[in-house]
Residue, then its C-alpha position, 0 to 999 in steps of 0.5 A: m500500499a505504502p509504495e502505490r501511495e508513494t508513486a500517486t504523490r510523485e506523478r501528482a508532484t510531476s503533472g503539477a511541476t509542469a502545470a506551473s512552469r507552462s506559461r498561462a494565457r492571461l484573459d484579461q489583456p488582448r493577445p500581442p499579434r502574432r508575426r506573419i511571414l506574408p505581407e498583410w493588406d486590406p482586402e477592401s482596398f485591394g478589391r476596389l483597386s481590382e475593380r479600378v483595373a477591370r473598368f479600365l481593361g474593359t474601355g476602348r482607351f485601353i485598346v487604343w493605348m495597347t495598340v499604340v504600344i504594340i505597334l510602336w513596338v514593332v516598327w521599332n524592332v524591324s526599322a531602327p538598327s540593329g543595336l537599338r532593337f531590343d526584340e527581333y522578328p518573332f517579338i519573343f519578349l512582345t509575346l512574353m509582355l502580353s502574356l504577363q499583362a493578360s496573367y494578370a488581368a484575368p484574376l483582377i477582372l474575375l475578382a471585379q465580377n465577384r464583388q460585383d457578384d456579392r453587391d448584386r446578391v446583397n441588392l437581390e435579398q433586399d429588392r427580395k424583402q421590399n417586394e413582400r413588404s409591399i406584398a404585405d401592404t398591398e394584401y392589407l390595403t385590399r382586406e381594409i377595402a374590401a372591409l369598407r365595401i362590405g360596411l357601405g353596402e350596409v349603409a343608405t346610399r344617396d339613390w336609395i334615400r332619394s327614391e325614399l323621399q320620392d316616395v314619401l313625397r308621392d304619398l303626401e302630394e296623393r293625401q293632399n289632393g284626396h286619393h287615400p290608396d292606403r293611408r301610410v305615409f312612411p315606407a316602413d308602415r307599408p305591408p312586407g314585398r318588394d318596392v318597385h324603386d328598392r335597388 
């Protein structure tokens, strides 16, 4: 029993020593920034730069300037004295420069398109939410108009009141003239039945 206890206390002491020797991270202070091998850049500013470059590459001005540079390049390397020529007839250096320009232009254009796609996605989401709100408002207004129509169906309209007043006026005139067909002045006093002027 005693040797087992001694081994357990030794193991605890060893594990405690390693835990104490380790440096503890402080949770109340921010970590110091880690050194990076690669340079850091702001993705937003890089994206704006790529959009500017892609926008310039898609203009007629870029095509005109590139055509002028290529024509000058070819004319210089064909007609200049042989000691001043820097790219002989197959124009390998010109091909290399155009390949380099295309290899940088393609990713920049793709990056600009990705940013435009993200903006379009956000705009479409906002348009979708706006359409949902408009549809909800339209449905609400439709229900309100239907409720108003139902309520107005029970209200006396101007034509109905006019026809009732004309009936009362006709009854009064008949009464004054001495004709007493049924001696009831108000339409409510008449026997039930369909009135000619009711709508």
